[in-house]
N, C-alpha and C positions, 0 to 999 in steps of 0.2 A: 343451282347457281350459287357461286361462291361470292357472297356479298359483303360489303363493308359499308357501315353507316358513318358519314361525316357530317358534323353539325357546324356550319360556319357562324362565327360570332365576333363582333367587334363592338366597341363602346360608342362609336360615333352616330348615335341615333339622335334625331332632332326633337321628335315629339315626346320621347321619354328617355332622357339622358341616362347613360350607363345601364341601359335595358337589360343586358344579359346578367347583370349582378343584382337586379331588383330582388329584394327579399320577398319570398312567399313562405310565410310561417317558418322561418329559420333556415331556409335553403334558397340560394341564388336561382333565379329562373333557369339559367343555363344548365345547372345541375339537375333540376327537375326534368328538363327535356332529355338529358343525357340518360337519366334513370328510366324514363319511359321507353327510350330506344333500346336500352339494354334488356328490358323486359320482352322485347320482340323476339329475342333469341335467334337472330338470323345472321349474326356475324359481329365482329369487333365494332366498337363504337368509339369514335375519335372526335374531339372538338378541335376545329381548325381555328385557332385563336389569333386575333389581330392585336391583342393587348396583353401585357404581362399580368394585369390584375385578373383577367379571365383565365389565363393559364394556371395561376396560383389557386384560384377557387376550384377549378376542375380537379387539379391534383390533390388538394386538400380533401376532397370528397371521394378520393380513390379512383378518379377517372384518368383517362389518357388525353393529353392535349398536345397539339403540335403547333409551334409558332409560325405564323405566316406574315408576310409583308402587310402592314397596316393600310397601305396605300393602294391595294389591289382594287380594281374597278367594280368587282361584283362578287357575290357569294359563290358563284360557280368557279371563278378564278381561284378563290380562297380554297375551295374544296380540292381543285386539281393540284394546287401547290402542295397542300397537305398530303394528298394521295401519293404524290412522287416521293415523299419523305417516309412513308410507311415501309417498314421492313418487309421484304418480299412482296411488294405491292403488285408485282406482275402476276401473282398467283390469283388475284381478285379479277373477276370478269364483270361484276356489277358494283357500281358505287351509288349509294343512296345519299342524296343531298336533302337533309332534314333541316327546316328552318328552326332557328334558336328561339323563336317567340311562340312556340306551341307547347307550353307546359302541360297541357291536358291531352295530348295526342294519345290516342288509344293504341297500344302496342299491336293489336290485331290489324289495325289500319296500316300501320308501318309494313307489316308482313304483306298485306293486301296489295301494296304498291308495286310488288314484283309480278303480279299476275299478267299484266299486259305483255311482258317480255317473253311469255311462252309463245307468242307469235313472233317468228324470226324477222318479220318485216318491220317490227317496231324498234325504233332506236332509243327512245326515252318513254318511261312509263310515269304516270302520275295518278292523282286521286281527284274525284269530284263527288260532290254531295248535292242533293236536291235543294233548291232555293225554297225556303219555307215562309218567308215574310216579305212584306213590301219594302222594308228597309234593305234587306239583302238584294232585292231586285233592283233597287235604284241607287244604292250606295256606290260611289266611285271606288271605295276601298275594297269592295267585294268583286273579284274578277270572275266573269262568267265565261263559259266555254260552249261553243256550238259543236255538237257532235251528234251523229246519227245512230241512236239506239234502236235496234229492231226489238220486236216484242220478246220479252223475257231474257234479253241479253244484259250482261252486267259489265261488258267491256266494249269500248268503241274507240275509233280514232278521232282525235281532235282535228276540227276543220279551221277553227279560229278562236282566239281568246280576245275578250274586250272588257273594259270597265262599264260598258253600256249593257242593258239587258238584251242578250241575243240568244236564239234567233227570234225574229218578229213572229207574231201570231200566236194562236192557241197551242198549249202544250207545256211540258215542264221546262224549267230553266235549271242550269247546273252551276253550282258554286265551285270554283277551282280551289283546291287545297294545296298549300305550299310544300310539297315534297316530290322530289324527282328521283327516279331510278334510272341511271344511265348505264348502258353498256359502256365498257371502258373505251372502246374505240369511238363511241358517240360523244362521250365527254371530251376526249381529246380533240375531236372535230369541232365541237361546239365552241370551246374556248378559243380556237384558232380563228373563228369567224369574225369579221368586223361587225360592229353594231349595224342593225338594219333600219330601214326607213320606218317600217311599222312598229318596230320595237321602240324607237325613239318617240314616235308620235303617241303611242299608247302607254309608254313607260312600262312595258312588259317584256322582260328578257326572253321568255319562251317563244315569242314571235319570231326571233332571230332564227331559231331552229325551223320553224315552219317555212319561212321565206327561203331558207336554204334547201328546202326539199326533204328535210328530215321528218320522220314520222313519230308523232306522240300518241301513245295509247292511254286511254283513261279507264280506271276501274272505279265503280261506284262504291261509296260508303253511306251509312245511314244518315250521318250528320257531320257537318264541318266542325272541326275542333275550334275551340275558342282561342283566338290569337291575341297577343298583347302588343299594341302599338301606341297606346296613350295611357296616362295615369288612371283614367276611368276604367280602361280594360284591365289594368293591374288590380284595381280594387274589386272588380267583378270576379277575377280569377281567385283572388284571396277568399272571397265569400264562398265560392264553389268548393275550393280545397278545404275550407274549414267545415263546410257542411258535410 
């Protein structure tokens, strides 16, 4: 698969202002995410920037940034707008949308996000990791996914995503990781769809795809990467990086 990684980023975060530019031991967070994506070695890496400050930071670090409309409604729209500006974009058949708040994302996991697309019935691929703590189980910020893993399988199709612990009953729970690998035609379809009822209710964009009958395939990874959403998260990442 001819893949392209696009990282959407803008400064309008409420819980951590200017989040993409947050300094992590001398590097802006968006640059650290970009560098981890580059280490995956599966295709070009582009930052879809919603602000000039982000563009300047990426270019100063030697990366590629494409300016997008700061008023776009979602990261997926930002990814698509940047994709259309990529030279020879029609040559790419997979676009990976990597969240810009995962500075510790493992490059191997970025590569692994492509695995579900080996099944031609899968429109969108993503990653999940086992829920390991009671905090993960109950935190509304941790998105869970219901999917039917047969014995010894590492890929399954998503049935539903929720901020609640699903499914009910004994058995493992799965933590959804914010990375999506879209077939080109799937991304085009997804951003053309209106927001859906369950998407608005759960505040989860991926439910729009499921409600429209699109198929999302999930590949397992060992542990969810630490995301940055609050000042406390940022301090934790700084301690991990320093260590």
